C-alpha positions in Angstrom: -17.8 4.9 38.8 -16.5 7.0 35.9 -15.1 5.0 33.0 -11.7 5.9 31.6 -11.8 7.8 28.3 -9.5 5.2 26.7 -10.2 1.7 28.1 -7.1 -0.3 28.9 -6.0 -2.2 25.9 -8.1 -0.3 23.4 -6.8 2.1 20.8 -8.0 5.7 20.8 -9.7 5.5 17.3 -8.4 4.6 13.9 -4.9 6.0 13.8 -4.7 5.9 10.0 -7.8 7.9 9.6 -6.7 10.4 12.2 -3.3 10.8 10.8 -3.8 10.5 7.0 -7.6 11.0 6.5 -8.0 7.6 4.9 -8.2 3.9 5.7 -5.6 2.6 3.2 -2.2 4.2 3.2 1.2 4.0 1.5 4.2 5.2 3.6 7.7 5.6 2.2 10.8 5.3 4.3 13.5 8.0 4.3 16.7 6.1 5.0 19.0 8.9 6.3 22.7 8.8 5.4 25.0 8.0 8.3 24.7 10.7 11.0 27.5 12.3 13.0 28.5 9.9 15.7 27.7 6.7 13.7 30.6 4.4 12.6 30.0 5.0 8.9 29.8 8.8 9.1 32.7 10.2 7.0 32.5 13.9 7.8 29.8 14.7 5.2 28.3 18.2 5.8 25.1 17.8 7.8 23.3 20.1 5.3 24.0 17.5 2.6 22.5 14.8 4.8 19.4 16.9 5.4 19.0 17.7 1.7 19.2 14.0 0.7 16.6 13.2 3.3 14.4 16.0 2.0 14.9 14.9 -1.6 13.9 11.3 -0.8 10.8 12.5 1.2 9.8 14.8 -1.7 10.1 11.9 -4.2 7.8 9.7 -2.1 5.2 12.4 -1.5 5.2 14.0 -4.9 4.7 10.5 -6.3 1.5 10.0 -4.3 2.6 8.4 -1.0 0.5 9.4 2.0 3.4 10.0 4.4 6.9 9.0 5.3 8.9 7.5 8.1 12.3 9.0 8.8 14.8 6.5 10.0 18.5 6.5 10.8 19.2 3.4 8.7 22.6 4.6 7.8 23.8 4.3 11.4 24.9 0.7 10.9 25.8 -1.2 13.1 22.8 -0.1 15.2 23.2 0.5 18.9 20.9 -0.5 21.8 18.6 2.3 23.0 20.7 3.3 26.0 23.8 3.5 23.9 22.4 6.0 21.4 23.9 9.4 21.8 21.8 12.7 22.0 23.4 13.8 18.8 21.3 11.2 16.9 18.1 12.7 18.2 19.3 16.2 17.5 20.2 15.7 13.8 17.0 13.6 13.2 14.8 16.3 14.8 16.2 18.9 12.4 15.8 16.9 9.2 12.3 15.7 10.3 11.1 19.2 11.1 12.3 20.4 7.7 10.6 17.6 5.9 7.3 18.2 7.7 7.4 22.0 7.2 8.4 21.9 3.5 6.2 19.0 2.4 3.2 19.3 4.7 2.4 15.6 5.0 2.3 13.3 8.0 5.7 12.0 9.2 6.8 9.3 11.5 10.0 8.5 13.3 11.9 5.3 13.8 15.2 5.3 15.7 17.2 2.2 15.3 17.5 0.1 17.2 14.3 0.1 19.2 15.0 3.6 20.7 11.5 4.5 21.6 12.4 7.4 23.9 14.6 9.2 21.4 12.0 8.6 18.8 9.3 10.3 20.9 11.6 13.2 21.7 12.2 13.7 18.0 8.5 13.3 17.1 7.6 15.9 19.8 10.2 18.4 18.6 9.5 18.0 14.9 5.7 17.7 15.0 5.6 14.1 13.8 2.4 12.2 14.1 3.7 8.8 15.0 6.7 6.6 15.9 7.5 3.1 14.8 8.8 0.9 17.6 10.2 -2.5 16.6 9.8 -4.1 20.0 7.0 -2.5 22.0 6.2 -5.5 24.2 8.0 -8.7 25.2 11.6 -9.3 24.1 13.7 -11.0 21.4 17.3 -11.5 20.3 18.2 -9.0 17.6 21.3 -8.3 15.7 22.1 -5.9 18.5 21.7 -8.6 21.2 18.9 -8.9 23.8 16.2 -6.3 23.1 13.4 -5.7 25.5 10.0 -4.1 24.9 10.0 -0.3 25.5 6.4 0.3 26.2 6.5 0.9 29.9 9.3 3.5 29.8 8.2 5.1 26.5 4.5 5.5 27.5 5.5 7.3 30.7 8.0 9.5 28.8 5.3 10.4 26.3 3.0 11.4 29.1 5.7 13.6 30.7 6.1 15.4 27.3 2.3 15.9 27.2 2.6 14.2 23.8 0.0 11.5 24.0 -1.3 12.4 20.5 1.9 10.8 19.1 0.7 7.4 17.9 2.7 4.2 18.3 3.1 1.9 15.3 4.4 -1.4 16.8 6.0 -4.3 14.9 4.7 -7.8 15.6 7.3 -10.6 15.5 9.7 -8.1 14.1 12.3 -8.9 11.4 16.1 -9.2 11.9 15.8 -11.4 15.0 15.0 -14.6 16.8 11.9 -15.0 19.0 12.8 -18.2 20.8 12.3 -16.4 24.2 8.6 -16.2 23.6 8.2 -19.2 21.3 6.0 -20.9 23.9 3.3 -18.4 23.0 1.5 -18.2 19.7 2.2 -15.1 17.5 -1.4 -14.2 17.8 -1.0 -13.8 21.6 2.1 -11.6 21.1 0.1 -9.4 18.8 -2.6 -9.1 21.4 0.1 -8.0 23.9 0.9 -5.0 21.7 -2.8 -4.1 21.7 -3.0 -4.5 25.5 -0.1 -2.2 25.9 -1.8 0.6 23.8 -0.2 0.3 20.4 -2.2 2.2 17.8 -1.3 0.2 14.7 0.5 -3.1 14.1 3.2 -3.8 11.5 3.8 -7.2 10.1 7.2 -7.9 8.5 9.2 -10.7 6.8 12.5 -12.0 8.1 14.7 -9.0 7.0 14.6 -5.7 5.1 13.2 -6.3 1.7 11.8 -9.8 2.5 8.1 -10.4 1.9 6.0 -12.1 4.5 3.6 -14.9 3.5 0.1 -13.7 2.9 -1.4 -16.2 5.3 0.9 -14.9 8.0 -0.1 -11.3 7.3 -3.7 -12.3 7.5 -3.2 -14.0 10.8 -1.6 -10.9 12.3 -4.3 -8.6 10.9 -7.1 -10.8 12.4 -5.3 -11.0 15.8 -4.7 -7.3 16.0 -8.1 -5.8 15.6 -6.3 -2.5 14.9 -5.1 -0.9 11.7 -2.4 -3.2 10.3 0.4 -2.5 7.9 3.1 -4.5 6.2 6.6 -3.2 6.7 8.9 -5.2 4.5 9.1 -6.8 1.1 6.3 -4.8 -0.6 6.8 -4.6 -4.4 4.7 -3.6 -7.4 4.0 -7.3 -7.9 2.5 -8.0 -4.5 1.2 -4.7 -3.2 -2.4 -5.1 -4.3 -2.6 -8.6 -2.8 -1.2 -7.2 0.5 -3.5 -4.2 0.5 -6.4 -6.6 0.0 -5.7 -7.9 3.5 -4.2 -5.0 5.5 -4.7 -1.3 5.8 -1.3 0.0 4.6 2.2 -0.7 3.4 5.5 0.8 4.4 7.9 0.7 1.4 11.4 1.6 0.6 13.7 -0.8 -1.2 11.4 -1.4 -4.2 11.2 2.4 -4.8 15.0 3.1 -4.7 17.3 3.3 -7.7 18.1 -0.3 -8.8 15.8 -1.5 -6.0 18.6 -1.2 -3.4 17.7 0.2 0.0 20.8 2.4 0.5 20.3 4.2 -2.8 18.1 7.3 -3.1 14.5 7.1 -4.0 13.7 6.9 -7.7 10.8 9.3 -8.4 9.8 7.3 -11.5 9.5 4.1 -9.5 7.3 5.8 -7.0 4.9 7.1 -9.6 4.7 3.8 -11.4 4.1 2.0 -8.1 1.3 4.3 -7.1 -0.3 4.2 -10.5 -0.5 0.4 -10.2 -2.3 0.3 -6.9 -6.1 -0.4 -6.8 -6.9 1.9 -3.9 
């Protein structure tokens, strides 16, 4: 009997090498300003929103980062996937396409909260290489309420788009939520569920944006995953080398913003200093 080209529960090669050409990566997060349709949008011209996103991406990439994730972090309070309007995908696709075309580095998409299908639509339209999905399998209680894993719907949608080359970076035990629903199962088993449902990379986080996870916790997730593993919160110049000694990449934003505040713009000097301090 013919064997499948990608066995169930196994990734299709090292996603970091395929996307970035290296096994250790630093990915900056472009926190977009509030988009039209979001509660905090105040009528700002969309061109200004696009330019700010492009400026932040340029600061990361000119400073030495390997790629960026583009995220609608200004759209607070976040909506559940089915309540996110098509305007969010439209605006994010435009700015993502501009960033990719002008800067020529790999980009990823994260649509909050947990909107895997809009993220895949944006990634397909803008030529992004990956999406970040905060709850790919299982379920938890988030700030937005009950959030279910999106893998079943999202994988089928990706197949319909003929976009199976878009990789999935899935959070394990994701921040900003309670996991009592699945607390009868060890975190290691929850990580293995992500692998079984064809995630391509695993992201470990702390409890909230900017919070650093314990190194032993990070190591446990890396060992359970058997896939490229990144840390997605709380990375700073002081802990980055220790973290990269365990995992394959970091996703960073707050520590590289002006005054270290996530909603400020990226500080090019902080990016360059951070990258210069890494032992890669």
